[in-house]
C-alpha positions as CSV (number, residue, x, y, z in Angstrom):
1,M,0.0,0.0,0.0
2,T,1.4,3.4,-1.0
3,P,1.7,6.3,1.4
4,R,-1.0,8.1,-0.6
5,E,-3.4,5.3,-0.2
6,R,-2.7,5.2,3.5
7,Q,-3.5,8.9,3.7
8,Q,-6.8,8.3,2.0
9,Y,-7.7,5.6,4.5
10,K,-6.7,7.9,7.3
11,K,-9.1,10.5,6.0
12,M,-11.8,7.9,5.7
13,L,-11.2,6.7,9.2
14,E,-11.2,10.3,10.6
15,A,-14.5,11.0,8.8
16,A,-16.0,7.8,10.2
17,R,-14.8,8.7,13.7
18,G,-16.4,12.2,13.3
19,Q,-19.7,10.6,12.2
20,A,-19.7,8.1,15.0
21,A,-18.7,10.7,17.6
22,A,-21.3,13.1,16.4
23,A,-24.1,10.6,17.0
24,A,-25.3,11.3,20.5
25,P,-25.4,8.3,22.8
26,A,-28.8,6.8,23.3
27,K,-30.5,8.2,26.3
28,I,-31.3,5.6,29.0
29,E,-34.5,6.6,30.6
30,P,-34.9,5.7,34.3
31,N,-37.8,3.5,35.4
32,R,-38.6,6.0,38.2
33,T,-39.9,9.4,37.3
34,D,-39.9,10.8,40.9
35,A,-38.0,10.0,44.0
36,A,-41.0,8.7,45.9
37,S,-42.0,6.0,43.5
38,V,-40.4,2.7,43.0
39,G,-40.4,1.4,39.4
40,V,-43.3,2.0,37.1
41,A,-46.9,1.5,38.3
42,D,-48.0,-0.5,35.3
43,E,-46.3,-3.9,34.7
44,D,-46.5,-3.5,30.9
45,A,-44.9,0.0,31.1
46,Q,-42.2,-1.5,33.4
47,A,-41.4,-4.2,30.8
48,L,-41.3,-1.6,28.0
49,S,-39.1,0.7,30.0
50,E,-36.6,-2.1,30.7
51,M,-36.6,-3.2,27.0
52,M,-35.9,0.4,26.0
53,Q,-33.1,0.7,28.5
54,T,-31.6,-2.6,27.1
55,L,-31.8,-1.4,23.5
56,A,-30.3,2.0,24.4
57,S,-27.5,0.3,26.3
58,Q,-26.7,-2.1,23.4
59,K,-26.7,0.8,21.0
60,N,-24.2,2.7,23.2
61,R,-22.0,-0.4,23.6
62,R,-21.9,-0.9,19.8
63,Q,-21.1,2.7,19.2
64,G,-18.2,2.5,21.7
65,E,-16.9,-0.7,20.1
66,H,-17.1,1.0,16.7
67,L,-15.1,4.1,17.9
68,G,-12.6,1.7,19.5
69,Q,-12.1,-0.1,16.2
70,I,-11.6,3.2,14.4
71,A,-9.1,4.3,17.0
72,R,-7.1,1.1,16.7
73,A,-7.0,1.4,12.9
74,L,-5.8,5.0,13.2
75,E,-3.2,3.9,15.7
76,K,-2.0,1.2,13.4
77,L,-1.7,3.6,10.5
78,A,0.4,6.0,12.7
79,K,2.6,3.4,14.5
80,T,3.0,0.5,12.0
81,P,1.7,1.7,8.6
82,D,3.0,-1.3,6.8
83,D,0.7,-3.5,8.9
84,Y,-2.4,-1.6,8.0
85,G,-4.5,-3.6,5.6
86,L,-3.1,-6.9,6.8
87,C,-5.3,-9.4,8.6
88,E,-4.4,-9.7,12.2
89,E,-5.0,-13.5,12.2
90,C,-3.5,-14.8,9.0
91,E,-1.4,-11.7,8.0
92,E,-2.8,-11.8,4.4
93,D,-4.0,-8.7,2.6
94,I,-7.5,-7.6,3.4
95,A,-9.5,-7.2,0.2
96,L,-9.4,-3.5,-1.0
97,E,-13.2,-3.5,-1.4
98,R,-13.6,-4.5,2.2
99,L,-11.2,-1.8,3.4
100,K,-12.9,0.8,1.3
101,L,-16.3,-0.1,2.9
102,M,-15.0,-0.6,6.4
103,P,-11.5,0.9,6.8
104,W,-11.5,-0.1,10.5
105,V,-11.6,-3.8,9.9
106,A,-8.8,-5.9,11.4
107,L,-9.6,-9.3,9.8
108,C,-10.1,-10.6,6.3
109,T,-13.4,-12.1,5.4
110,E,-12.2,-15.7,5.8
111,C,-10.8,-15.1,9.3
112,Q,-13.9,-13.0,10.3
113,G,-16.1,-15.9,9.1
114,K,-14.1,-18.3,11.3
115,K,-14.5,-16.0,14.3
116,D,-18.2,-15.5,13.8
117,P,-19.5,-18.6,12.0
118,A,-23.2,-18.0,12.6
119,R,-23.0,-14.4,11.4
120,N,-25.1,-13.7,8.2
121,Q,-26.5,-17.1,8.0
122,R,-30.1,-17.3,6.9
123,R,-32.7,-19.9,7.6
124,T,-33.7,-21.8,4.6
125,K,-36.9,-23.2,6.1
126,I,-39.3,-21.9,8.7
127,T,-38.3,-24.8,11.0
128,D,-34.6,-24.0,10.8
129,Y,-34.1,-22.4,14.2
130,K,-30.9,-24.1,15.4
């Protein structure tokens, strides 16, 4: 990879970091609205409130992980630029199309598939739920 290409990836990573950082974290609403009450009066409202808290928490966790991936990629570009674009598992080149779409990735598609074997698998029949 040439220094010019590395500079382009750095710009893409910085833009992705800016977008991710600009997205405000999801607000986690408390179950209690006043200090005197405990929880929510309605059981359905309680369940909905807990579900919304879980979803907001998961969104915030994913956003933090994404920012961490971007930071690691930028650090790799700064400290060991020759290693950027190489899979951290097999040390083969990561496909350029993959890097262009997700410049923060650390694994090639093959190693990523080994790490997450169930990812992107679809059920072929309605009874395929294993």
